[in-house]
PQR file with spaces between the fields and no chain letter, atoms N, CA, C, O and H, PARSE charges and radii, in Angstrom:
ATOM       1  N    LYS     1      59.419  -95.974   53.086 -0.4000 1.5000
ATOM       2  CA   LYS     1      59.797  -96.037   54.488 -0.0000 2.0000
ATOM       3  C    LYS     1      58.739  -95.361   55.335  0.5500 1.7000
ATOM       4  O    LYS     1      57.951  -94.562   54.827 -0.5500 1.4000
ATOM       5  N    ARG     2      58.714  -95.665   56.588 -0.4000 1.5000
ATOM       6  CA   ARG     2      57.766  -95.100   57.545 -0.0000 2.0000
ATOM       7  C    ARG     2      56.313  -95.259   57.119  0.5500 1.7000
ATOM       8  O    ARG     2      55.539  -94.304   57.186 -0.5500 1.4000
ATOM       9  H    ARG     2      59.353  -96.314   57.001  0.4000 1.0000
ATOM      10  N    ALA     3      55.948  -96.426   56.694 -0.4000 1.5000
ATOM      11  CA   ALA     3      54.548  -96.689   56.354 -0.0000 2.0000
ATOM      12  C    ALA     3      53.748  -96.753   57.652  0.5500 1.7000
ATOM      13  O    ALA     3      54.175  -97.374   58.625 -0.5500 1.4000
ATOM      14  H    ALA     3      56.577  -97.202   56.640  0.4000 1.0000
ATOM      15  N    ALA     4      52.576  -96.101   57.656 -0.4000 1.5000
ATOM      16  CA   ALA     4      51.755  -96.067   58.866 -0.0000 2.0000
ATOM      17  C    ALA     4      50.300  -95.840   58.501  0.5500 1.7000
ATOM      18  O    ALA     4      49.982  -95.189   57.505 -0.5500 1.4000
ATOM      19  H    ALA     4      52.229  -95.596   56.866  0.4000 1.0000
ATOM      20  N    PHE     5      49.413  -96.399   59.340 -0.4000 1.5000
ATOM      21  CA   PHE     5      47.989  -96.150   59.180 -0.0000 2.0000
ATOM      22  C    PHE     5      47.639  -94.819   59.834  0.5500 1.7000
ATOM      23  O    PHE     5      48.176  -94.466   60.884 -0.5500 1.4000
ATOM      24  H    PHE     5      49.671  -96.928   60.149  0.4000 1.0000
ATOM      25  N    SER     6      46.748  -94.103   59.210 -0.4000 1.5000
ATOM      26  CA   SER     6      46.187  -92.885   59.770 -0.0000 2.0000
ATOM      27  C    SER     6      44.672  -93.061   59.734  0.5500 1.7000
ATOM      28  O    SER     6      44.083  -93.236   58.667 -0.5500 1.4000
ATOM      29  H    SER     6      46.312  -94.390   58.357  0.4000 1.0000
ATOM      30  N    SER     7      44.053  -93.013   60.902 -0.4000 1.5000
ATOM      31  CA   SER     7      42.608  -93.227   60.979 -0.0000 2.0000
ATOM      32  C    SER     7      41.910  -91.930   61.351  0.5500 1.7000
ATOM      33  O    SER     7      42.097  -91.399   62.446 -0.5500 1.4000
ATOM      34  H    SER     7      44.532  -92.871   61.768  0.4000 1.0000
ATOM      35  N    THR     8      41.096  -91.422   60.417 -0.4000 1.5000
ATOM      36  CA   THR     8      40.363  -90.188   60.619 -0.0000 2.0000
ATOM      37  C    THR     8      38.968  -90.346   60.028  0.5500 1.7000
ATOM      38  O    THR     8      38.818  -90.849   58.915 -0.5500 1.4000
ATOM      39  H    THR     8      40.945  -91.853   59.527  0.4000 1.0000
ATOM      40  N    ASN     9      37.949  -89.919   60.765 -0.4000 1.5000
ATOM      41  CA   ASN     9      36.569  -89.990   60.277 -0.0000 2.0000
ATOM      42  C    ASN     9      36.201  -91.390   59.779  0.5500 1.7000
ATOM      43  O    ASN     9      35.548  -91.538   58.746 -0.5500 1.4000
ATOM      44  H    ASN     9      38.070  -89.510   61.669  0.4000 1.0000
ATOM      45  N    PHE    10      36.621  -92.401   60.516 -0.4000 1.5000
ATOM      46  CA   PHE    10      36.312  -93.797   60.208 -0.0000 2.0000
ATOM      47  C    PHE    10      36.937  -94.290   58.914  0.5500 1.7000
ATOM      48  O    PHE    10      36.478  -95.283   58.350 -0.5500 1.4000
ATOM      49  H    PHE    10      37.152  -92.281   61.355  0.4000 1.0000
ATOM      50  N    GLU    11      37.969  -93.620   58.435 -0.4000 1.5000
ATOM      51  CA   GLU    11      38.713  -94.084   57.262 -0.0000 2.0000
ATOM      52  C    GLU    11      40.124  -94.453   57.696  0.5500 1.7000
ATOM      53  O    GLU    11      40.742  -93.744   58.490 -0.5500 1.4000
ATOM      54  H    GLU    11      38.342  -92.813   58.893  0.4000 1.0000
ATOM      55  N    ASN    12      40.629  -95.563   57.176 -0.4000 1.5000
ATOM      56  CA   ASN    12      41.986  -96.022   57.471 -0.0000 2.0000
ATOM      57  C    ASN    12      42.838  -95.853   56.221  0.5500 1.7000
ATOM      58  O    ASN    12      42.697  -96.592   55.247 -0.5500 1.4000
ATOM      59  H    ASN    12      40.126  -96.139   56.532  0.4000 1.0000
ATOM      60  N    ILE    13      43.714  -94.873   56.270 -0.4000 1.5000
ATOM      61  CA   ILE    13      44.559  -94.546   55.126 -0.0000 2.0000
ATOM      62  C    ILE    13      45.994  -94.937   55.447  0.5500 1.7000
ATOM      63  O    ILE    13      46.544  -94.522   56.467 -0.5500 1.4000
ATOM      64  H    ILE    13      43.828  -94.272   57.061  0.4000 1.0000
ATOM      65  N    LEU    14      46.596  -95.732   54.578 -0.4000 1.5000
ATOM      66  CA   LEU    14      48.001  -96.068   54.709 -0.0000 2.0000
ATOM      67  C    LEU    14      48.798  -94.996   53.983  0.5500 1.7000
ATOM      68  O    LEU    14      48.526  -94.704   52.819 -0.5500 1.4000
ATOM      69  H    LEU    14      46.149  -96.069   53.750  0.4000 1.0000
ATOM      70  N    THR    15      49.769  -94.413   54.653 -0.4000 1.5000
ATOM      71  CA   THR    15      50.646  -93.424   54.027 -0.0000 2.0000
ATOM      72  C    THR    15      52.088  -93.870   54.201  0.5500 1.7000
ATOM      73  O    THR    15      52.407  -94.630   55.116 -0.5500 1.4000
ATOM      74  H    THR    15      49.990  -94.650   55.599  0.4000 1.0000
ATOM      75  N    TRP    16      52.954  -93.394   53.322 -0.4000 1.5000
ATOM      76  CA   TRP    16      54.373  -93.731   53.430 -0.0000 2.0000
ATOM      77  C    TRP    16      55.203  -92.614   52.828  0.5500 1.7000
ATOM      78  O    TRP    16      54.714  -91.780   52.066 -0.5500 1.4000
ATOM      79  H    TRP    16      52.696  -92.777   52.580  0.4000 1.0000
ATOM      80  N    GLU    17      56.474  -92.627   53.195 -0.4000 1.5000
ATOM      81  CA   GLU    17      57.431  -91.653   52.684 -0.0000 2.0000
ATOM      82  C    GLU    17      58.327  -92.336   51.666  0.5500 1.7000
ATOM      83  O    GLU    17      58.487  -93.556   51.669 -0.5500 1.4000
ATOM      84  H    GLU    17      56.872  -93.305   53.813  0.4000 1.0000
ATOM      85  N    THR    18      58.901  -91.529   50.805 -0.4000 1.5000
ATOM      86  CA   THR    18      59.836  -92.053   49.805 -0.0000 2.0000
ATOM      87  C    THR    18      61.208  -91.423   50.042  0.5500 1.7000
ATOM      88  O    THR    18      61.338  -90.411   50.731 -0.5500 1.4000
ATOM      89  H    THR    18      58.771  -90.537   50.803  0.4000 1.0000
ATOM      90  N    GLU    19      62.197  -92.034   49.467 -0.4000 1.5000
ATOM      91  CA   GLU    19      63.543  -91.473   49.518 -0.0000 2.0000
ATOM      92  C    GLU    19      63.602  -90.233   48.624  0.5500 1.7000
ATOM      93  O    GLU    19      62.846  -90.127   47.658 -0.5500 1.4000
ATOM      94  H    GLU    19      62.091  -92.856   48.907  0.4000 1.0000
ATOM      95  N    ALA    20      64.476  -89.322   48.937 -0.4000 1.5000
ATOM      96  CA   ALA    20      64.590  -88.080   48.168 -0.0000 2.0000
ATOM      97  C    ALA    20      65.028  -88.340   46.733  0.5500 1.7000
ATOM      98  O    ALA    20      64.656  -87.591   45.830 -0.5500 1.4000
ATOM      99  H    ALA    20      65.090  -89.408   49.721  0.4000 1.0000
ATOM     100  N    ASP    21      65.812  -89.389   46.512 -0.4000 1.5000
ATOM     101  CA   ASP    21      66.353  -89.656   45.173 -0.0000 2.0000
ATOM     102  C    ASP    21      65.568  -90.726   44.418  0.5500 1.7000
ATOM     103  O    ASP    21      66.123  -91.423   43.569 -0.5500 1.4000
ATOM     104  H    ASP    21      66.114  -89.998   47.246  0.4000 1.0000
ATOM     105  N    ILE    22      64.286  -90.855   44.724 -0.4000 1.5000
ATOM     106  CA   ILE    22      63.457  -91.859   44.039 -0.0000 2.0000
ATOM     107  C    ILE    22      63.321  -91.484   42.552  0.5500 1.7000
ATOM     108  O    ILE    22      63.040  -90.330   42.227 -0.5500 1.4000
ATOM     109  H    ILE    22      63.834  -90.288   45.413  0.4000 1.0000
ATOM     110  N    PRO    23      63.519  -92.446   41.667 -0.5600 1.5000
ATOM     111  CA   PRO    23      63.439  -92.139   40.229  0.2800 2.0000
ATOM     112  C    PRO    23      62.030  -91.708   39.806  0.5500 1.7000
ATOM     113  O    PRO    23      61.045  -92.216   40.342 -0.5500 1.4000
ATOM     114  N    PRO    24      61.927  -90.790   38.865 -0.5600 1.5000
ATOM     115  CA   PRO    24      60.611  -90.405   38.350  0.2800 2.0000
ATOM     116  C    PRO    24      59.892  -91.612   37.758  0.5500 1.7000
ATOM     117  O    PRO    24      60.522  -92.474   37.145 -0.5500 1.4000
ATOM     118  N    GLY    25      58.592  -91.675   37.938 -0.4000 1.5000
ATOM     119  CA   GLY    25      57.808  -92.768   37.388 -0.0000 2.0000
ATOM     120  C    GLY    25      57.780  -94.010   38.263  0.5500 1.7000
ATOM     121  O    GLY    25      57.212  -95.027   37.867 -0.5500 1.4000
ATOM     122  H    GLY    25      58.081  -90.975   38.437  0.4000 1.0000
ATOM     123  N    THR    26      58.379  -93.949   39.440 -0.4000 1.5000
ATOM     124  CA   THR    26      58.341  -95.099   40.351 -0.0000 2.0000
ATOM     125  C    THR    26      56.898  -95.379   40.753  0.5500 1.7000
ATOM     126  O    THR    26      56.146  -94.458   41.072 -0.5500 1.4000
ATOM     127  H    THR    26      58.841  -93.123   39.762  0.4000 1.0000
ATOM     128  N    VAL    27      56.515  -96.648   40.735 -0.4000 1.5000
ATOM     129  CA   VAL    27      55.154  -97.034   41.122 -0.0000 2.0000
ATOM     130  C    VAL    27      55.212  -97.903   42.371  0.5500 1.7000
ATOM     131  O    VAL    27      56.236  -98.513   42.677 -0.5500 1.4000
ATOM     132  H    VAL    27      57.125  -97.396   40.475  0.4000 1.0000
ATOM     133  N    PHE    28      54.092  -97.946   43.082 -0.4000 1.5000
ATOM     134  CA   PHE    28      54.003  -98.663   44.340 -0.0000 2.0000
ATOM     135  C    PHE    28      52.883  -99.695   44.297  0.5500 1.7000
ATOM     136  O    PHE    28      51.859  -99.504   43.640 -0.5500 1.4000
ATOM     137  H    PHE    28      53.260  -97.451   42.833  0.4000 1.0000
ATOM     138  N    ASP    29      53.107 -100.792   45.016 -0.4000 1.5000
ATOM     139  CA   ASP    29      52.104 -101.842   45.185 -0.0000 2.0000
ATOM     140  C    ASP    29      51.845 -101.999   46.676  0.5500 1.7000
ATOM     141  O    ASP    29      52.784 -102.104   47.466 -0.5500 1.4000
ATOM     142  H    ASP    29      53.938 -100.946   45.549  0.4000 1.0000
ATOM     143  N    VAL    30      50.563 -102.016   47.065 -0.4000 1.5000
ATOM     144  CA   VAL    30      50.182 -102.128   48.467 -0.0000 2.0000
ATOM     145  C    VAL    30      49.570 -103.497   48.729  0.5500 1.7000
ATOM     146  O    VAL    30      48.742 -103.987   47.961 -0.5500 1.4000
ATOM     147  H    VAL    30      49.801 -101.932   46.423  0.4000 1.0000
ATOM     148  N    GLN    31      50.000 -104.099   49.831 -0.4000 1.5000
ATOM     149  CA   GLN    31      49.440 -105.367   50.283 -0.0000 2.0000
ATOM     150  C    GLN    31      49.044 -105.221   51.754  0.5500 1.7000
ATOM     151  O    GLN    31      49.569 -104.370   52.471 -0.5500 1.4000
ATOM     152  H    GLN    31      50.673 -103.701   50.454  0.4000 1.0000
ATOM     153  N    TYR    32      48.116 -106.063   52.183 -0.4000 1.5000
ATOM     154  CA   TYR    32      47.656 -106.024   53.566 -0.0000 2.0000
ATOM     155  C    TYR    32      47.319 -107.430   54.028  0.5500 1.7000
ATOM     156  O    TYR    32      47.138 -108.334   53.213 -0.5500 1.4000
ATOM     157  H    TYR    32      47.690 -106.755   51.600  0.4000 1.0000
ATOM     158  N    LYS    33      47.237 -107.610   55.333 -0.4000 1.5000
ATOM     159  CA   LYS    33      46.769 -108.881   55.896 -0.0000 2.0000
ATOM     160  C    LYS    33      46.310 -108.645   57.321  0.5500 1.7000
ATOM     161  O    LYS    33      46.699 -107.676   57.972 -0.5500 1.4000
ATOM     162  H    LYS    33      47.385 -106.876   55.996  0.4000 1.0000
ATOM     163  N    GLN    34      45.486 -109.541   57.776 -0.4000 1.5000
ATOM     164  CA   GLN    34      44.984 -109.502   59.146 -0.0000 2.0000
ATOM     165  C    GLN    34      45.991 -110.246   60.026  0.5500 1.7000
ATOM     166  O    GLN    34      46.610 -111.213   59.583 -0.5500 1.4000
ATOM     167  H    GLN    34      45.170 -110.328   57.247  0.4000 1.0000
ATOM     168  N    TYR    35      46.149 -109.801   61.254 -0.4000 1.5000
ATOM     169  CA   TYR    35      47.049 -110.457   62.202 -0.0000 2.0000
ATOM     170  C    TYR    35      46.726 -111.944   62.287  0.5500 1.7000
ATOM     171  O    TYR    35      45.566 -112.325   62.441 -0.5500 1.4000
ATOM     172  H    TYR    35      45.646 -109.015   61.614  0.4000 1.0000
ATOM     173  N    GLY    36      47.751 -112.778   62.185 -0.4000 1.5000
ATOM     174  CA   GLY    36      47.569 -114.225   62.253 -0.0000 2.0000
ATOM     175  C    GLY    36      47.471 -114.897   60.899  0.5500 1.7000
ATOM     176  O    GLY    36      47.680 -116.106   60.801 -0.5500 1.4000
ATOM     177  H    GLY    36      48.693 -112.468   62.059  0.4000 1.0000
ATOM     178  N    GLU    37      47.161 -114.151   59.858 -0.4000 1.5000
ATOM     179  CA   GLU    37      47.088 -114.714   58.507 -0.0000 2.0000
ATOM     180  C    GLU    37      48.495 -114.819   57.927  0.5500 1.7000
ATOM     181  O    GLU    37      49.371 -114.022   58.264 -0.5500 1.4000
ATOM     182  H    GLU    37      46.992 -113.169   59.938  0.4000 1.0000
ATOM     183  N    LYS    38      48.706 -115.792   57.066 -0.4000 1.5000
ATOM     184  CA   LYS    38      50.023 -115.971   56.457 -0.0000 2.0000
ATOM     185  C    LYS    38      50.152 -115.247   55.122  0.5500 1.7000
ATOM     186  O    LYS    38      51.217 -114.724   54.794 -0.5500 1.4000
ATOM     187  H    LYS    38      47.995 -116.439   56.793  0.4000 1.0000
ATOM     188  N    ALA    39      49.085 -115.220   54.367 -0.4000 1.5000
ATOM     189  CA   ALA    39      49.145 -114.684   53.003 -0.0000 2.0000
ATOM     190  C    ALA    39      48.867 -113.179   52.977  0.5500 1.7000
ATOM     191  O    ALA    39      47.935 -112.688   53.614 -0.5500 1.4000
ATOM     192  H    ALA    39      48.220 -115.645   54.633  0.4000 1.0000
ATOM     193  N    TRP    40      49.698 -112.472   52.227 -0.4000 1.5000
ATOM     194  CA   TRP    40      49.455 -111.048   51.968 -0.0000 2.0000
ATOM     195  C    TRP    40      48.460 -110.945   50.816  0.5500 1.7000
ATOM     196  O    TRP    40      48.516 -111.732   49.871 -0.5500 1.4000
ATOM     197  H    TRP    40      50.455 -112.871   51.710  0.4000 1.0000
ATOM     198  N    LEU    41      47.558 -109.981   50.895 -0.4000 1.5000
ATOM     199  CA   LEU    41      46.560 -109.750   49.854 -0.0000 2.0000
ATOM     200  C    LEU    41      46.846 -108.429   49.164  0.5500 1.7000
ATOM     201  O    LEU    41      47.184 -107.439   49.814 -0.5500 1.4000
ATOM     202  H    LEU    41      47.513 -109.341   51.662  0.4000 1.0000
ATOM     203  N    ASN    42      46.709 -108.417   47.844 -0.4000 1.5000
ATOM     204  CA   ASN    42      46.898 -107.180   47.090 -0.0000 2.0000
ATOM     205  C    ASN    42      45.679 -106.288   47.240  0.5500 1.7000
ATOM     206  O    ASN    42      44.546 -106.767   47.185 -0.5500 1.4000
ATOM     207  H    ASN    42      46.434 -109.220   47.316  0.4000 1.0000
ATOM     208  N    LYS    43      45.901 -105.010   47.426 -0.4000 1.5000
ATOM     209  CA   LYS    43      44.816 -104.024   47.366 -0.0000 2.0000
ATOM     210  C    LYS    43      44.714 -103.636   45.897  0.5500 1.7000
ATOM     211  O    LYS    43      45.550 -102.892   45.384 -0.5500 1.4000
ATOM     212  H    LYS    43      46.822 -104.622   47.470  0.4000 1.0000
ATOM     213  N    ARG    44      43.699 -104.138   45.233 -0.4000 1.5000
ATOM     214  CA   ARG    44      43.582 -103.993   43.775 -0.0000 2.0000
ATOM     215  C    ARG    44      43.701 -102.551   43.304  0.5500 1.7000
ATOM     216  O    ARG    44      44.387 -102.276   42.320 -0.5500 1.4000
ATOM     217  H    ARG    44      43.020 -104.742   45.649  0.4000 1.0000
ATOM     218  N    GLU    45      43.043 -101.630   43.996 -0.4000 1.5000
ATOM     219  CA   GLU    45      43.057 -100.223   43.572 -0.0000 2.0000
ATOM     220  C    GLU    45      44.395  -99.537   43.845  0.5500 1.7000
ATOM     221  O    GLU    45      44.620  -98.412   43.398 -0.5500 1.4000
ATOM     222  H    GLU    45      42.486 -101.854   44.796  0.4000 1.0000
ATOM     223  N    CYS    46      45.273 -100.203   44.569 -0.4000 1.5000
ATOM     224  CA   CYS    46      46.559  -99.588   44.922 -0.0000 2.0000
ATOM     225  C    CYS    46      47.735 -100.398   44.377  0.5500 1.7000
ATOM     226  O    CYS    46      48.747 -100.577   45.056 -0.5500 1.4000
ATOM     227  H    CYS    46      45.091 -101.117   44.932  0.4000 1.0000
ATOM     228  N    GLN    47      47.591 -100.874   43.170 -0.4000 1.5000
ATOM     229  CA   GLN    47      48.679 -101.549   42.461 -0.0000 2.0000
ATOM     230  C    GLN    47      49.172 -100.624   41.358  0.5500 1.7000
ATOM     231  O    GLN    47      48.385 -100.047   40.608 -0.5500 1.4000
ATOM     232  H    GLN    47      46.769 -100.728   42.619  0.4000 1.0000
ATOM     233  N    ARG    48      50.493 -100.496   41.275 -0.4000 1.5000
ATOM     234  CA   ARG    48      51.135  -99.643   40.262 -0.0000 2.0000
ATOM     235  C    ARG    48      50.644  -98.191   40.355  0.5500 1.7000
ATOM     236  O    ARG    48      50.327  -97.564   39.345 -0.5500 1.4000
ATOM     237  H    ARG    48      51.133 -100.965   41.884  0.4000 1.0000
ATOM     238  N    ILE    49      50.589  -97.679   41.577 -0.4000 1.5000
ATOM     239  CA   ILE    49      50.167  -96.291   41.801 -0.0000 2.0000
ATOM     240  C    ILE    49      51.397  -95.411   42.009  0.5500 1.7000
ATOM     241  O    ILE    49      52.467  -95.899   42.371 -0.5500 1.4000
ATOM     242  H    ILE    49      50.847  -98.188   42.398  0.4000 1.0000
ATOM     243  N    THR    50      51.232  -94.118   41.777 -0.4000 1.5000
ATOM     244  CA   THR    50      52.341  -93.181   41.984 -0.0000 2.0000
ATOM     245  C    THR    50      52.163  -92.342   43.253  0.5500 1.7000
ATOM     246  O    THR    50      53.127  -91.748   43.737 -0.5500 1.4000
ATOM     247  H    THR    50      50.363  -93.722   41.483  0.4000 1.0000
ATOM     248  N    GLN    51      50.950  -92.286   43.792 -0.4000 1.5000
ATOM     249  CA   GLN    51      50.749  -91.512   45.022 -0.0000 2.0000
ATOM     250  C    GLN    51      51.288  -92.281   46.228  0.5500 1.7000
ATOM     251  O    GLN    51      51.507  -93.489   46.148 -0.5500 1.4000
ATOM     252  H    GLN    51      50.167  -92.768   43.399  0.4000 1.0000
ATOM     253  N    THR    52      51.501  -91.584   47.341 -0.4000 1.5000
ATOM     254  CA   THR    52      52.087  -92.198   48.530 -0.0000 2.0000
ATOM     255  C    THR    52      51.044  -92.406   49.625  0.5500 1.7000
ATOM     256  O    THR    52      51.308  -92.179   50.806 -0.5500 1.4000
ATOM     257  H    THR    52      51.323  -90.602   47.406  0.4000 1.0000
ATOM     258  N    PHE    53      49.857  -92.841   49.210 -0.4000 1.5000
ATOM     259  CA   PHE    53      48.799  -93.194   50.156 -0.0000 2.0000
ATOM     260  C    PHE    53      47.850  -94.184   49.497  0.5500 1.7000
ATOM     261  O    PHE    53      47.767  -94.278   48.272 -0.5500 1.4000
ATOM     262  H    PHE    53      49.643  -93.026   48.251  0.4000 1.0000
ATOM     263  N    CYS    54      47.130  -94.925   50.351 -0.4000 1.5000
ATOM     264  CA   CYS    54      46.168  -95.908   49.869 -0.0000 2.0000
ATOM     265  C    CYS    54      45.067  -96.054   50.908  0.5500 1.7000
ATOM     266  O    CYS    54      45.351  -96.203   52.097 -0.5500 1.4000
ATOM     267  H    CYS    54      47.197  -94.849   51.346  0.4000 1.0000
ATOM     268  N    ASN    55      43.824  -96.014   50.472 -0.4000 1.5000
ATOM     269  CA   ASN    55      42.682  -96.147   51.372 -0.0000 2.0000
ATOM     270  C    ASN    55      42.386  -97.630   51.598  0.5500 1.7000
ATOM     271  O    ASN    55      41.984  -98.340   50.676 -0.5500 1.4000
ATOM     272  H    ASN    55      43.594  -95.893   49.506  0.4000 1.0000
ATOM     273  N    LEU    56      42.589  -98.085   52.833 -0.4000 1.5000
ATOM     274  CA   LEU    56      42.346  -99.485   53.190 -0.0000 2.0000
ATOM     275  C    LEU    56      41.155  -99.620   54.132  0.5500 1.7000
ATOM     276  O    LEU    56      41.084 -100.575   54.905 -0.5500 1.4000
ATOM     277  H    LEU    56      42.916  -97.508   53.582  0.4000 1.0000
ATOM     278  N    THR    57      40.236  -98.691   54.075 -0.4000 1.5000
ATOM     279  CA   THR    57      39.095  -98.683   54.994 -0.0000 2.0000
ATOM     280  C    THR    57      38.277  -99.965   54.879  0.5500 1.7000
ATOM     281  O    THR    57      37.995 -100.608   55.890 -0.5500 1.4000
ATOM     282  H    THR    57      40.294  -97.916   53.446  0.4000 1.0000
ATOM     283  N    ARG    58      37.897 -100.340   53.678 -0.4000 1.5000
ATOM     284  CA   ARG    58      37.062 -101.537   53.502 -0.0000 2.0000
ATOM     285  C    ARG    58      37.769 -102.802   53.974  0.5500 1.7000
ATOM     286  O    ARG    58      37.136 -103.706   54.519 -0.5500 1.4000
ATOM     287  H    ARG    58      38.125  -99.818   52.856  0.4000 1.0000
ATOM     288  N    GLU    59      39.072 -102.864   53.766 -0.4000 1.5000
ATOM     289  CA   GLU    59      39.832 -104.060   54.105 -0.0000 2.0000
ATOM     290  C    GLU    59      40.114 -104.155   55.613  0.5500 1.7000
ATOM     291  O    GLU    59      40.442 -105.232   56.112 -0.5500 1.4000
ATOM     292  H    GLU    59      39.586 -102.130   53.323  0.4000 1.0000
ATOM     293  N    THR    60      39.988 -103.050   56.331 -0.4000 1.5000
ATOM     294  CA   THR    60      40.317 -103.021   57.758 -0.0000 2.0000
ATOM     295  C    THR    60      39.123 -102.581   58.598  0.5500 1.7000
ATOM     296  O    THR    60      39.298 -101.978   59.656 -0.5500 1.4000
ATOM     297  H    THR    60      39.722 -102.175   55.927  0.4000 1.0000
ATOM     298  N    GLU    61      37.922 -102.876   58.138 -0.4000 1.5000
ATOM     299  CA   GLU    61      36.730 -102.344   58.807 -0.0000 2.0000
ATOM     300  C    GLU    61      36.413 -103.003   60.151  0.5500 1.7000
ATOM     301  O    GLU    61      35.673 -102.423   60.945 -0.5500 1.4000
ATOM     302  H    GLU    61      37.779 -103.366   57.279  0.4000 1.0000
ATOM     303  N    ASN    62      36.945 -104.183   60.428 -0.4000 1.5000
ATOM     304  CA   ASN    62      36.694 -104.829   61.714 -0.0000 2.0000
ATOM     305  C    ASN    62      37.645 -104.236   62.749  0.5500 1.7000
ATOM     306  O    ASN    62      38.803 -104.646   62.834 -0.5500 1.4000
ATOM     307  H    ASN    62      37.547 -104.654   59.783  0.4000 1.0000
ATOM     308  N    PHE    63      37.168 -103.283   63.527 -0.4000 1.5000
ATOM     309  CA   PHE    63      38.035 -102.541   64.448 -0.0000 2.0000
ATOM     310  C    PHE    63      38.531 -103.372   65.626  0.5500 1.7000
ATOM     311  O    PHE    63      39.376 -102.908   66.392 -0.5500 1.4000
ATOM     312  H    PHE    63      36.227 -102.950   63.458  0.4000 1.0000
ATOM     313  N    THR    64      38.017 -104.598   65.784 -0.4000 1.5000
ATOM     314  CA   THR    64      38.504 -105.455   66.867 -0.0000 2.0000
ATOM     315  C    THR    64      39.717 -106.283   66.438  0.5500 1.7000
ATOM     316  O    THR    64      40.321 -106.966   67.265 -0.5500 1.4000
ATOM     317  H    THR    64      37.330 -104.975   65.161  0.4000 1.0000
ATOM     318  N    GLU    65      40.073 -106.230   65.167 -0.4000 1.5000
ATOM     319  CA   GLU    65      41.209 -106.988   64.640 -0.0000 2.0000
ATOM     320  C    GLU    65      42.417 -106.073   64.443  0.5500 1.7000
ATOM     321  O    GLU    65      42.299 -104.848   64.419 -0.5500 1.4000
ATOM     322  H    GLU    65      39.582 -105.675   64.495  0.4000 1.0000
ATOM     323  N    HIS    66      43.580 -106.709   64.302 -0.4000 1.5000
ATOM     324  CA   HIS    66      44.818 -105.984   64.009 -0.0000 2.0000
ATOM     325  C    HIS    66      45.211 -106.292   62.570  0.5500 1.7000
ATOM     326  O    HIS    66      45.042 -107.415   62.096 -0.5500 1.4000
ATOM     327  H    HIS    66      43.676 -107.704   64.322  0.4000 1.0000
ATOM     328  N    TYR    67      45.734 -105.289   61.885 -0.4000 1.5000
ATOM     329  CA   TYR    67      46.098 -105.440   60.477 -0.0000 2.0000
ATOM     330  C    TYR    67      47.514 -104.976   60.235  0.5500 1.7000
ATOM     331  O    TYR    67      48.047 -104.130   60.953 -0.5500 1.4000
ATOM     332  H    TYR    67      45.871 -104.376   62.270  0.4000 1.0000
ATOM     333  N    TYR    68      48.116 -105.553   59.197 -0.4000 1.5000
ATOM     334  CA   TYR    68      49.416 -105.137   58.731 -0.0000 2.0000
ATOM     335  C    TYR    68      49.256 -104.685   57.286  0.5500 1.7000
ATOM     336  O    TYR    68      48.351 -105.125   56.577 -0.5500 1.4000
ATOM     337  H    TYR    68      47.682 -106.239   58.613  0.4000 1.0000
ATOM     338  N    ALA    69      50.146 -103.803   56.868 -0.4000 1.5000
ATOM     339  CA   ALA    69      50.192 -103.398   55.461 -0.0000 2.0000
ATOM     340  C    ALA    69      51.635 -103.176   55.084  0.5500 1.7000
ATOM     341  O    ALA    69      52.477 -102.867   55.927 -0.5500 1.4000
ATOM     342  H    ALA    69      50.880 -103.445   57.445  0.4000 1.0000
ATOM     343  N    ARG    70      51.909 -103.339   53.807 -0.4000 1.5000
ATOM     344  CA   ARG    70      53.260 -103.077   53.328 -0.0000 2.0000
ATOM     345  C    ARG    70      53.192 -102.494   51.925  0.5500 1.7000
ATOM     346  O    ARG    70      52.205 -102.656   51.207 -0.5500 1.4000
ATOM     347  H    ARG    70      51.225 -103.590   53.122  0.4000 1.0000
ATOM     348  N    VAL    71      54.263 -101.815   51.560 -0.4000 1.5000
ATOM     349  CA   VAL    71      54.347 -101.142   50.270 -0.0000 2.0000
ATOM     350  C    VAL    71      55.635 -101.586   49.608  0.5500 1.7000
ATOM     351  O    VAL    71      56.684 -101.663   50.248 -0.5500 1.4000
ATOM     352  H    VAL    71      55.064 -101.683   52.144  0.4000 1.0000
ATOM     353  N    ARG    72      55.547 -101.871   48.339 -0.4000 1.5000
ATOM     354  CA   ARG    72      56.734 -102.210   47.549 -0.0000 2.0000
ATOM     355  C    ARG    72      56.848 -101.245   46.380  0.5500 1.7000
ATOM     356  O    ARG    72      55.861 -100.939   45.712 -0.5500 1.4000
ATOM     357  H    ARG    72      54.695 -101.808   47.819  0.4000 1.0000
ATOM     358  N    ALA    73      58.064 -100.771   46.143 -0.4000 1.5000
ATOM     359  CA   ALA    73      58.296  -99.863   45.014 -0.0000 2.0000
ATOM     360  C    ALA    73      58.739 -100.677   43.817  0.5500 1.7000
ATOM     361  O    ALA    73      58.992 -100.119   42.749 -0.5500 1.4000
ATOM     362  H    ALA    73      58.866 -101.020   46.686  0.4000 1.0000
């Protein structure tokens, strides 16, 4: 829940919160897309991860575009 981009020092980091009762060993998959695109793309380095952040700097480097991201547990 509350997934959001945080942009600092030219890096775009997606962060999110988890529920308090999340089971141990829960993994997350991150996807992103550019505004107007239909297909979600997997962020390869952020598949089956346990941390609650993902660096999407390379995927969102065009600062004139708008991007979406989502996380699945």
